[in-house]
C-alpha positions as CSV (number, residue, x, y, z in Angstrom):
1,X,95.4,72.1,104.7
2,X,97.7,70.0,102.6
3,X,100.7,71.6,101.0
4,X,101.3,68.5,98.8
5,X,101.8,69.4,95.1
6,X,99.2,67.3,93.2
7,X,99.6,68.8,89.7
8,X,102.8,70.2,88.2
9,X,102.8,71.3,84.6
10,X,106.0,72.7,83.0
11,X,106.2,74.2,79.5
12,X,103.3,72.1,78.2
13,X,102.6,72.6,74.5
14,X,99.9,70.8,72.5
15,X,99.1,71.5,68.8
16,X,96.4,70.2,66.4
17,X,98.1,70.7,63.0
18,X,98.9,74.4,62.8
19,X,96.5,75.3,65.7
20,X,98.2,75.8,69.0
21,X,95.9,74.6,71.9
22,X,98.5,75.0,74.7
23,X,101.6,77.1,74.5
24,X,104.4,76.6,77.1
25,X,101.8,76.4,79.8
26,X,103.1,76.0,83.3
27,X,101.3,75.8,86.7
28,X,101.5,74.1,90.1
29,X,98.5,73.2,92.1
30,X,98.5,71.9,95.7
31,X,95.9,69.9,97.7
32,X,93.3,71.4,100.0
33,X,92.2,74.0,97.4
34,X,89.3,74.8,95.1
35,X,90.8,76.3,91.9
36,X,88.9,78.0,89.0
37,X,90.2,77.2,85.5
38,X,88.8,80.2,83.5
39,X,89.0,81.2,79.9
40,X,86.9,81.9,76.9
41,X,85.9,79.2,74.4
42,X,89.0,77.9,72.5
43,X,91.4,79.0,75.2
44,X,92.8,75.6,75.9
45,X,90.8,74.5,79.0
46,X,89.4,71.4,77.4
47,X,92.8,70.3,76.0
48,X,94.4,70.8,79.5
49,X,91.6,68.8,81.1
50,X,92.1,65.9,78.6
51,X,95.8,65.8,79.2
52,X,95.3,65.7,83.0
53,X,92.8,62.8,82.6
54,X,95.2,60.9,80.4
55,X,93.0,61.3,77.3
56,X,95.7,63.2,75.3
57,X,99.3,61.9,75.3
58,X,101.0,63.6,72.3
59,X,102.1,66.8,73.9
60,X,105.5,68.5,74.7
61,X,106.6,69.4,78.2
62,X,106.1,67.8,81.6
63,X,102.8,66.9,83.3
64,X,103.0,65.3,86.7
65,X,100.0,64.3,88.8
66,X,100.8,63.2,92.3
67,X,104.4,63.0,91.2
68,X,103.8,60.8,88.2
69,X,103.2,61.2,84.5
70,X,99.5,60.4,83.5
71,X,99.1,56.7,83.9
72,X,96.8,54.1,85.5
73,X,97.6,55.4,89.0
74,X,96.8,59.0,88.1
75,X,93.5,58.0,86.5
76,X,92.6,56.2,89.7
77,X,93.0,59.3,91.9
78,X,91.1,61.7,89.6
79,X,87.3,61.9,89.8
80,X,86.2,63.6,86.5
81,X,82.9,65.3,85.7
82,X,82.8,65.9,81.9
83,X,80.7,68.7,80.5
84,X,78.5,66.1,78.6
85,X,76.8,63.1,79.9
86,X,78.5,59.7,79.6
87,X,75.5,57.7,80.9
88,X,73.5,55.6,78.5
89,X,69.8,56.1,77.9
90,X,69.0,52.5,78.6
91,X,70.3,52.7,82.1
92,X,68.5,53.3,85.4
93,X,70.3,55.3,88.0
94,X,71.0,52.1,89.9
95,X,72.9,50.7,86.9
96,X,75.2,53.7,87.0
97,X,75.6,53.2,90.7
98,X,76.6,49.6,90.1
99,X,79.1,50.7,87.4
100,X,80.8,53.2,89.7
101,X,80.9,50.6,92.5
102,X,82.6,48.1,90.2
103,X,85.0,50.6,88.6
104,X,86.2,52.6,91.5
105,X,87.5,51.2,94.8
106,X,87.0,54.6,96.4
107,X,83.3,55.0,95.5
108,X,81.1,55.4,98.6
109,X,77.6,54.1,97.6
110,X,75.8,55.2,100.8
111,X,77.2,58.7,100.4
112,X,76.0,58.8,96.8
113,X,72.5,57.7,97.7
114,X,72.4,60.4,100.4
115,X,73.4,63.0,97.9
116,X,70.8,61.7,95.4
117,X,68.1,62.0,98.0
118,X,69.1,65.7,98.6
119,X,68.8,66.2,94.9
120,X,65.4,64.5,94.6
121,X,66.9,61.7,92.5
122,X,65.8,58.0,92.9
123,X,67.8,54.9,92.0
124,X,64.9,53.6,89.8
125,X,64.9,56.7,87.6
126,X,65.7,56.0,84.0
127,X,68.5,58.2,82.5
128,X,66.4,58.6,79.4
129,X,63.6,60.3,81.5
130,X,66.0,62.7,83.3
131,X,66.3,66.3,82.2
132,X,69.7,67.7,81.3
133,X,69.9,69.3,84.8
134,X,68.9,66.1,86.5
135,X,71.6,64.2,84.6
136,X,74.2,66.7,85.6
137,X,73.2,66.6,89.3
138,X,73.3,62.8,89.2
139,X,76.7,62.7,87.6
140,X,78.0,65.2,90.2
141,X,76.7,62.9,93.0
142,X,78.6,60.0,91.4
143,X,81.8,62.0,91.0
144,X,81.7,63.6,94.5
145,X,81.1,60.3,96.1
146,X,84.5,59.1,95.3
147,X,87.4,59.6,97.9
148,X,89.6,61.0,95.2
149,X,92.8,63.1,95.5
150,X,91.8,65.3,92.6
151,X,88.3,66.3,91.3
152,X,88.1,67.8,87.9
153,X,84.7,69.4,87.3
154,X,83.9,70.7,83.8
155,X,80.9,73.1,83.9
156,X,79.3,71.5,87.0
157,X,76.4,74.1,87.1
158,X,76.1,74.6,83.3
159,X,72.8,72.7,82.9
160,X,71.1,73.3,86.2
161,X,68.6,76.1,87.0
162,X,69.7,79.0,89.2
163,X,67.7,77.7,92.2
164,X,69.7,74.4,92.1
165,X,73.1,76.1,91.8
166,X,73.5,76.9,95.5
167,X,72.8,73.2,96.3
168,X,75.4,72.1,93.8
169,X,78.0,74.5,95.2
170,X,77.2,73.3,98.8
171,X,77.7,69.7,97.7
172,X,81.0,70.5,96.1
173,X,82.2,72.4,99.2
174,X,81.2,69.7,101.7
175,X,82.2,66.5,99.9
176,X,85.9,66.7,99.2
177,X,88.6,65.9,101.7
178,X,90.8,68.7,103.1
179,X,93.8,67.2,101.3
180,X,92.1,67.0,97.9
181,X,92.3,69.4,94.9
182,X,89.2,70.5,93.2
183,X,89.7,72.0,89.7
184,X,86.6,73.6,88.2
185,X,86.2,74.9,84.6
186,X,83.2,77.2,84.2
187,X,81.8,80.1,82.2
188,X,79.3,81.0,85.0
189,X,82.0,82.7,87.1
190,X,79.7,85.1,89.0
191,X,77.6,82.1,90.3
192,X,80.6,80.1,91.5
193,X,83.5,82.4,92.2
194,X,82.7,82.6,95.9
195,X,84.1,79.1,96.4
196,X,87.3,79.6,94.5
197,X,90.5,79.9,96.6
198,X,92.7,80.2,93.5
199,X,92.1,81.0,89.9
200,X,93.9,80.3,86.6
201,X,93.1,82.5,83.6
202,X,94.0,80.9,80.3
203,X,93.9,82.5,76.8
204,X,95.1,81.2,73.5
205,X,96.7,78.3,75.3
206,X,98.8,80.6,77.6
207,X,98.6,81.3,81.2
208,X,97.5,84.9,81.6
209,X,96.8,85.3,85.4
210,X,97.0,82.9,88.3
211,X,96.9,83.4,92.0
212,X,94.9,83.6,95.2
213,X,91.3,84.7,94.4
214,X,90.9,86.9,97.5
215,X,94.3,88.6,96.9
216,X,93.4,89.3,93.3
217,X,90.0,90.8,94.3
218,X,91.8,93.0,96.9
219,X,94.6,94.2,94.5
220,X,92.2,95.0,91.7
221,X,89.1,96.1,93.6
222,X,87.1,93.8,91.4
223,X,85.3,90.5,91.5
224,X,86.8,87.5,89.7
225,X,84.0,87.8,87.2
226,X,84.9,91.5,86.6
227,X,88.6,90.8,86.2
228,X,87.7,88.0,83.7
229,X,85.5,90.4,81.7
230,X,88.3,93.0,81.7
231,X,91.0,90.6,80.7
232,X,89.0,88.9,78.0
233,X,87.0,92.0,76.9
234,X,83.7,90.2,77.4
């Protein structure tokens, strides 16, 4: 397992007018781990993800990814699954495959085709004809077929039926390198917490709890989902 620090955030603050999205947020994440980024709506998760992806630049504090501030290099080592589709309706799946092949040097086309087959997806399928769950599975196949250092997955099982969730989790578990970091933002904690090695709880833009998932379960005698519900009074 890698001990290389891939994300280091120190005293990060981001405001939208008078609204504080992140407040002196600090954390350090190393490779070789699957980390859950957990918090209620409006907690700051989306803002943090946008900063890591280089989509937001006007913030205070320090954000380092693989030792560098968000830039062209950091964007090239992050494979990002947004919570909404970015594929155009006119596309066939093979058009998206070509796009990823052209955009990302680390994209493994054969791996993606293998994952698609497991998900009952075909290259000739039109994006327009796919259900929300099919689109999410296809995007996950694209994202996990890159040899990235960091995978940021925003609600990866949000639109798929319960029967497909086990397959999604298996694909996440089996398709990142032992040196990579996987950061997962989700509301469906009970369905996905078994793959978390570390968790970060964020509320009102502030870090509330962070640590090893198994140690937190042992210390509190609760599942991560139960701890979440207690902390955020769900």
